[in-house]
Each structure stands twice: as C-alpha cells, then as structure tokens.
C-alpha positions as CSV (number, residue, x, y, z in Angstrom):
1,M,-3.8,-55.9,-79.4
2,I,-1.6,-52.8,-79.7
3,K,-4.4,-50.7,-78.1
4,Y,-4.6,-53.1,-75.2
5,S,-0.8,-53.1,-74.7
6,L,-0.8,-49.3,-74.8
7,L,-3.6,-49.1,-72.2
8,V,-1.8,-51.5,-69.9
9,F,1.4,-49.4,-70.3
10,I,-0.4,-46.1,-69.5
11,F,-2.1,-47.6,-66.4
12,F,1.1,-49.0,-65.2
13,F,2.9,-45.7,-65.3
14,A,-0.1,-43.8,-64.0
15,S,0.0,-46.0,-60.9
16,L,3.6,-45.2,-60.3
17,G,2.6,-41.6,-59.7
18,A,0.0,-42.7,-57.2
19,K,0.3,-42.1,-53.5
20,A,3.6,-43.6,-52.4
21,Y,2.5,-44.5,-48.9
22,D,-0.6,-44.9,-46.9
23,D,-0.5,-43.0,-43.6
24,T,1.0,-45.8,-41.6
25,G,3.6,-46.4,-44.3
26,L,4.5,-42.8,-44.2
27,I,4.9,-42.8,-40.4
28,N,7.0,-46.0,-40.6
29,A,9.3,-44.4,-43.2
30,F,9.5,-41.2,-41.2
31,I,10.4,-43.0,-37.9
32,K,13.0,-45.1,-39.6
33,S,14.6,-42.1,-41.3
34,V,14.7,-40.1,-38.1
35,S,16.2,-43.0,-36.2
36,D,18.9,-43.4,-38.9
37,P,21.8,-41.0,-38.1
38,K,22.9,-41.2,-41.8
39,V,19.7,-39.5,-43.0
40,K,20.1,-35.8,-43.1
41,T,17.6,-33.7,-41.2
42,D,16.9,-31.5,-44.2
43,D,16.0,-34.7,-46.2
44,I,13.6,-35.8,-43.5
45,I,11.9,-32.4,-43.5
46,S,11.6,-32.3,-47.3
47,N,10.5,-35.9,-47.7
48,Y,7.9,-36.3,-44.9
49,L,6.8,-33.0,-43.4
50,C,4.4,-30.5,-45.0
51,L,6.6,-27.6,-44.0
52,T,6.1,-24.8,-46.4
53,E,9.0,-22.7,-45.0
54,K,12.0,-23.1,-47.4
55,N,14.2,-20.5,-45.9
56,H,16.7,-22.5,-43.9
57,D,17.9,-19.4,-42.0
58,S,14.4,-18.6,-40.6
59,E,13.7,-19.1,-36.9
60,Y,10.7,-21.2,-37.9
61,Y,12.8,-23.7,-40.0
62,K,15.4,-23.8,-37.2
63,L,12.6,-24.7,-34.7
64,V,11.5,-27.6,-36.9
65,V,15.1,-28.8,-37.3
66,S,15.5,-28.8,-33.5
67,Q,12.3,-30.8,-33.1
68,V,13.5,-33.4,-35.6
69,E,16.8,-33.6,-33.8
70,L,15.0,-34.0,-30.4
71,L,12.9,-36.8,-31.8
72,R,16.1,-38.4,-33.2
73,K,17.6,-38.3,-29.7
74,D,14.4,-39.8,-28.2
75,L,14.5,-42.7,-30.7
76,A,18.2,-43.4,-30.1
77,N,18.7,-46.9,-28.7
78,L,15.1,-47.9,-29.3
79,Q,14.1,-50.8,-31.6
80,V,11.9,-49.0,-34.1
81,E,10.9,-52.2,-35.8
82,K,9.0,-53.1,-32.6
83,F,7.0,-49.9,-32.6
84,K,3.3,-50.1,-33.2
85,I,1.2,-47.4,-34.9
86,L,-2.3,-46.7,-33.5
87,K,-5.0,-44.6,-35.0
88,Y,-6.7,-42.2,-32.7
89,S,-9.8,-44.5,-32.6
90,E,-7.5,-47.2,-31.2
91,F,-6.1,-45.1,-28.4
92,P,-6.9,-46.2,-24.9
93,E,-9.6,-43.8,-23.5
94,A,-7.1,-42.3,-21.0
95,E,-4.8,-41.3,-23.9
96,K,-7.5,-39.5,-25.9
97,V,-6.3,-36.1,-24.6
98,I,-5.4,-34.4,-27.9
99,L,-7.3,-31.1,-28.3
100,I,-8.4,-31.2,-31.9
101,D,-11.7,-30.9,-33.7
102,S,-13.5,-34.3,-33.8
103,T,-13.6,-34.2,-37.6
104,E,-9.8,-34.3,-37.5
105,Y,-9.4,-37.5,-35.4
106,E,-8.9,-39.6,-38.5
107,Y,-5.5,-37.8,-39.1
108,V,-4.1,-38.5,-35.6
109,Y,-1.8,-41.4,-34.8
110,A,0.5,-42.5,-32.0
111,V,3.7,-44.4,-32.3
112,K,3.9,-46.8,-29.3
113,N,6.9,-48.6,-27.8
114,G,5.1,-51.2,-25.6
115,K,2.6,-49.1,-23.6
116,K,4.6,-45.9,-23.9
117,T,3.7,-43.3,-26.5
118,V,6.9,-42.3,-28.3
119,V,5.3,-39.6,-30.5
120,N,1.9,-38.4,-31.6
121,L,1.5,-37.4,-35.2
122,Y,-1.0,-35.5,-37.3
123,V,-0.9,-36.8,-40.9
124,K,-2.9,-35.2,-43.7
125,N,-2.5,-35.2,-47.5
126,N,0.3,-37.8,-47.4
127,K,2.5,-35.5,-45.3
128,I,3.2,-35.1,-41.6
129,S,1.5,-31.9,-40.5
130,S,2.8,-32.3,-36.9
131,F,4.8,-34.6,-34.7
132,V,5.1,-32.0,-31.9
133,T,2.6,-31.6,-29.1
134,M,2.4,-29.0,-26.3
135,N,0.8,-29.7,-23.0
136,K,-2.1,-27.5,-21.9
137,G,-3.2,-28.8,-18.6
138,K,-4.2,-32.4,-19.1
139,L,-4.6,-31.9,-22.8
140,K,-2.1,-32.0,-25.7
141,I,-2.2,-29.5,-28.6
142,F,-0.4,-30.1,-31.9
143,F,2.1,-27.6,-33.2
144,I,1.0,-27.6,-36.9
145,L,4.0,-27.2,-39.3
146,C,2.0,-26.2,-42.3
147,K,1.3,-22.5,-42.7
C-alpha cells in the first residue's frame, strides 16, 4: 500500500512539471496578458516569448518591447474573450499567405476578431517564437524572436 501511495505521489508531482499550456492555451494567456494594462511588458516577454536576448538595453530587446506595446494598443477596446484562434490549416484559402516552410505550418496560428485577423503567431516548444509579420508583396513573413 505504501509503494502504491508513493507512486501516486510521484506521478502527481511529475505531472505538475508537465507542459503548462497547449498552444491555444498559451496564445489565450498571452493575448489576455497583453490586453491587461496591469501586466508588465517585461513579464509578458519572459513568460510567453522565446526571446533569448536578456539585455534590456539592447536595440533588439527594445524592438520586441515596442512590438508588444503596439499589440497592446491594437487590442485596446477589443473584447478578447470573443477572439477565436485558428490553426493554419483552418485559415481561409485567401489568408494562407504566410511565407514559411510547409513543414512549419503546424506552428502557425491566427487570432481572429470576427473575420478580421488581429495577429498571426508562430508557436513552437511552448513559447511564442513570433507575433510580428512583415509584408513582402502579397505574402507575410514572420520576424522570428528566437536567435
């Protein structure tokens, strides 16, 4: 009986260290944090983004901070609880314009507010690798945060 109790105890605590979110849970938490003005930008970056740059004075880090602040501004006055998260495979054909290797499509998501895309995200290894896209003609290219 003691061995059984010990095994249950070990499995319980091992499961606590398991992945905290699936990708959509991570995206939901990220969007809610960004839309909450009480959550510090540095906390958002450290909790959700795969950013490896830790020097807060670097131009690279400042760029990421500015992008989080820009997204925060874009989310202001929107009802984030009504947002829908789509996987790339669920995108309407006309919106499949992200230039990325086809083996990476499984990591691409869109946050939609009705029919409007609020933000595209690239999520890998339980961290957001990008939420910033640049236009190149009719295509979009992710600005990857991880070095």
